N, C-alpha and C positions, 0 to 999 in steps of 0.2 A: 724428617720431611725431605731433606736433600737426598739421602740415600734412596728413599722410597720413590721419589720422583724420577731419579736417574735409572732406577731398576725398571720402572714402567716404560720409560722412553729414553733409551741410551743416547739418542741424538740431541737431547737437551743441552744447551750451551750454558756456560757459566753466567753469561749475561741474562739469560732467561731465568736462571735460579735467583740471581740478585734481584731482578724485577719482581718475581713471585714473592720472595721474602719481604721485600720493601712494601708490597701491597698488603702483606699480612702484619706489617708493623715492626719488622725486624730489619735492621740495617747491617749488612755484612759486605765484605770485599770479595773480589774474585780469588785472591790468595787464600782467604779463609775457607772458601768452598773447595779449592783444590786440596788443601791440607786435610780437610774433613773427609773427602772422598778417598784420598790416598791412605788414610788410616783405616778405612774400610776395605782396603785391597783393590780399589778402583783407580784406574789411571786413564788418561786420554790417549787414544790410539787411532790410527787411520783405519777406517772401515775397509774390510777386505772386499774385493770385487769378486762376485760369484755369478755363475750362470743364472739367468732368470728361469725359474722352474714353475711349470704349471702342475696341477694335481696329477695329470697323466704321466708327466716326467718323473715326479716323485715316486709314483707306484712302480714305474719301469725300473728305476734305480734300486728301489727296495727289493724288487723281484730278482734283479741281477745279483745283488749282494747276498741274498738268501740262497740262491742257487749255487754260488761259488764259495760260500762261507767255509765249508769243510774240505775244499780242494787241497790236496797235498802240495808241498812246496815244489816237488818235481814237475807237477803240471804247469806251474807258472814259469819254471825255468825253460819250458819248451814253447814259450810264446815269443814271437817277434812283434815288437811294438813300433808303430810308425805314425808320422804326422808331418804337417807342413808348418812353417813359421816364417814371419817377416822380421828382418833385422834392419833398423835404420842406421844411416851413417852417423848422424848426430842426434839420435833419438834419446828418449828418457828411458834407457834400458836399465839404469841402476841409480841408486842414491849414493852420492859420494860425500864423505866428511873430510874437512880440512882443519888444520890447526892454524889459526890466524889471530891477529891482534884486533882490538877494537877499531872500528871504522876502516878496516882493510878488506871488507867483503868484496870490493870491486877490483882488487888487484888481479892481474891476469893469472897468477899462480893459484888464486883462490876461486876461480870461476870455471864453469863448464860451457864451452861455446855451443850455441844452438842456432839453427837456421829454420826457415819455414819448411814445413812438410818433411822435416827430418833430414834434409839435404840429399835425399835419394835413399833407396832401400833395395834389398835383394830378398828373393823368396828362396827358402831352402826346404828340401825334403830329406828326411833322415829316418833311420830305424836302428833298433838295438835290441838286445836280449840280455838275460842274466849272464851270458857267457862273454859279452863284450859288445863293442860298437859295430854297427853295420856301416853301410856307405852313407855319406853326406854329400848331396849334390845341389848345385844351384839350378833353379828352374827359371829360365830366361823368358819364357813365353807364358801366355795365359794357359793355365792347366785345364784341359778338358778330358773327356773319357779316353780318346785315342792317345793323348800324351801320357795319361796316367797308366795305361796299359804298357806303353813304351818304357816308362820308368820302372815298372814292375819287372819287365823282361830284362832290362839292362842292369838293374841294381838290386832288386829284392832277391831274386834267385841266386845271384853271385854272393850276396851277403849271407844267405842261409847256408850255402856251401862253405863259405869261409868260417862261419861260426860253428860248423859241424853240428847242425841241429839234428835231433833224433827223428826217426821216421814218424810221420804223423804230426809234425810240428804245426802250431796254430798261428795264424796271422791275424793281427788286430789293426783295424783302421776305423775312423769315426763314421758318422752318417752323413757326410758331405754329399750333396746331390751327385757329383761326379763319381763318388765311391759306390753309390747305391743304384746307379743307372742300370737298365736292363742288360745292355751290352756288356757292361763291366761284370755283372753277376754271372752272365753266361760264360764269359772268358775265364773267370775264376773257377767255375764248375768244370769246364773242359780241362783246365790245368790241374784239377784235383786239389785245389787249395781248401784247407779247412779254416774257415773264418770265424773268429770269436764274435758272437752276437753282442752288440753294443747298444746300451740305452741312449736315447737322444738327450741332447743338452748335457753331456757329461765329459767335457774336456778335462775337468779336475780329477777324474778317475784314471786318466792315462799317465803312467809314471814318466813318460818322455817329457812332460811339462817341466819336471824338475831339471832335466838336462838342458832344455831350452833356457831356463832361468840362469843356470850356471854358465852356459855358453855366452849369453848376452852380457853378464857381469864381466867375464874375462875379456870379451871383445871391447867393451867400453873402457876398460883400464888401459888397453893398448892404444886407444885413440887413433883409429885409422883416419886418413885424410881424403881418401877417394874410394870409389866403389871397388876398384881392383884390389886395393889393399884390404878393404873390408872382407872380400871373399877369401883372400889368402889367409887372413888372420882367423876367420871362422873355421877353415879347414884345419889349421894348426891347433887351435884351442879345442876343437872336437876330439882330436887325437890325444890331447893332454888331460882330459877330464879324468879324475881319479877312479880307480877300479872299484872303489867302494860304492860309487854311484851306479856303475854298471850292474853290480850285484844286488841293487835295490836298497842299499843302506844309505839313503840320502843324507842322513845326519851322522855319517861316520865321523871318526875322530879327525881325519885329515880335512874332510869337507867343512866341518864346523870350525876348525882352526883357521882354514884358509879364508872363509867368509868373515870370521871374526877379525882377523888381521887386516883384511882389505877394508872393512867398513869402519872399524873403530881405531885401527892402529895397534901396533904390538903393545900389549899391556895397558891399553887405554881404559878398559873397564876396571882393571885392578887398581890403576892409579886413581881413577875417580872414586872408587870405593874407599881407598886409603885416605884420600884427602877429605872425604865426607866424614869418615869416622875419626881419623886422626888420633891425637893424644887425648885420653879421657873419653874414649868412645863409650865405655860402659856408663860413665856419668851422664853422657849425652842421651844414651838410651833410657836411663832412669828418669831424666828430666822429661824426655818425650812421653814416657809412660805416665808420669805425674800430670803432664799437660793433657794427655789423652783422657785420664780419669777425670780431670777437671772439666774437659770438654763434654765427656759423657754425662757428668753430673749436671752441667748446664743444659745439655740437650734433654736429659731426663726431666729436669725441672720445666723446661720449655714445653716438652711434650705433655707433662701433667697440667701445665697452665692452659695449653690448647685444649686438652680433654675437658678441663674444668669449664672453659668458655663454651665448649660444645654442649656439655651437660647443662650449663646454665641456660644456654639458648634453647635447648630442648625443653627444659623445665618451664622457661618463660613462655614458649609456644604452647605447651600443655596448659599452663595456667590461663593464658589468654583464651585458649580454646574452651577450657572449662568455664572461664568467666563469661564468655559469649554464650555458651550453652546455659549457664546459670541465669544470665540476664534474659535469655530467650524463654527459659523455664518460668522465671518469675513473671514475665510478661504474659505468658500463656495462662499461668495460674491466676493472675490478676484478672485477665479477661474472662476466664472461666468463672471465677468468683463473682465478677460483675454480672455475667449472664445468669448465674444462679440467683443472685440477689434480685435481678430484674424479674426473673420468673416468679420469685416469691412475692415481690411487691405487686406484680400483676395479678397473682392469685389472690393476695389479700384485698386488692382493689375490687376484683370481681366479687369476692365474698362480702366486702363491705356494701357493694351495690345491691347484692342479693339481700343482705340483712336490712338495708335501707328500705327496699321494696316491701319486705316482710313487715318491717316496722310501720311503714305507712299503711299497709293493709290492716295491721293490727290496730293502728290508731283510728282508722276509719270505722273498723268494727266496734272499737271501744266507744267512739263518739255515738255510733248508732245505738249501742247497748245503753249508754248513759241517757241518750235521748228517749229511748224506749222506756227505761226505768223511770225517768222523770215524767214522761207522759203517763206511765202506769200509776205513779204516785199521784199525779194531778187528777187522773181519772178517778182514782179511789177516793181522793178527798172530795171531788165533785159529787161522787155517789153518796159519800157520807153526808155531805151538805144537803143533797136532795132528800136523803133519808131523814136527816134531822128536820128539814123543813116539812117534810110530809108528816113526821111524827108531831112536829109543833102544830101543824094544821089540824091533825087528828085530835091533839090534846085540846086545842081551843074549841074544836067542834064538840068534844065530849063535855067540856065545861059549859058550853052554851046549852047543850042538851040538858045537862044537869040543872043549869040555872033555869032553863025553860020548863023543866019538869017540876 
């Protein structure tokens, strides 16, 4: 988690990581985070300052690089590079290291004096090529198009002659407004200057920036006390810059050795390394390897635990979702069954009513039938009785007649 977070956002601080892990339920210290990242090959460094580039600048720089990708070395040796820079009297031109004891950080020998606004500054213009340095001059007034043309006439052309540049040599300067003014372009055209087309927002492409850095470091070491001394020291150190830098090998052996000795002291890095490893260095490395493996095992278990929690959370959400869907389905089925039963009951109720009506009709018809049968039987009995009476009357009449005869 630590390495992944730092890889996504390199500006994450150790405090941020401590808080994130604490919210996740893991308590660690800043030292543990530093050791973990160091084992992964990551260390805390100052962010480099680079030009702010828009997409159009990126495309222009890419086009410039592609156009000059296959240029031979002889073409670059025929280029004169130029630029301006500002050097402060007490500015932060370099980082100095000192050997001191504890609580002695404010001793005058261990400090670098500073003043507001750098204590004054000077503006310099310089040029160089692979064959050596050109002129370095101080610009005492505000530079405009007219003064820039004067600098060219008095310093650029003599520098080109002194460096014995080949015919058709190329001049480079950036896209500062005074460089790209119409009058300046017309003057360069009349003088038949061949100017290197330069992409905007690209000071880091100009190799003279390496020389300005070297010059400022050397000047800061000599600690000038006034503007006049600052100018003199700049001119002296410009002439002393190693030839390896003029030839374009900024990281030449002498340059690396000089910067290393100035910044860390002679043998400083070697001494630190020897003290760090010391006697039993191999045993220490073995122990670190064991600790690393243990940390990796812990980290692996922690990752698996986190994955398990994530999987359990997903499974729980899935089960809850399924449970809600199941409850919803059961509810719907219950309602559907209720509606079906209701329809069935209503149907049976209608059928019962219809059967009841038919039964009542049949009952009335049965009553009428029984009544009619009863009446028929009573009528038949009455007929038989009348017939019997009539027969009886006739029988008596016959006897009477018989008796009368």
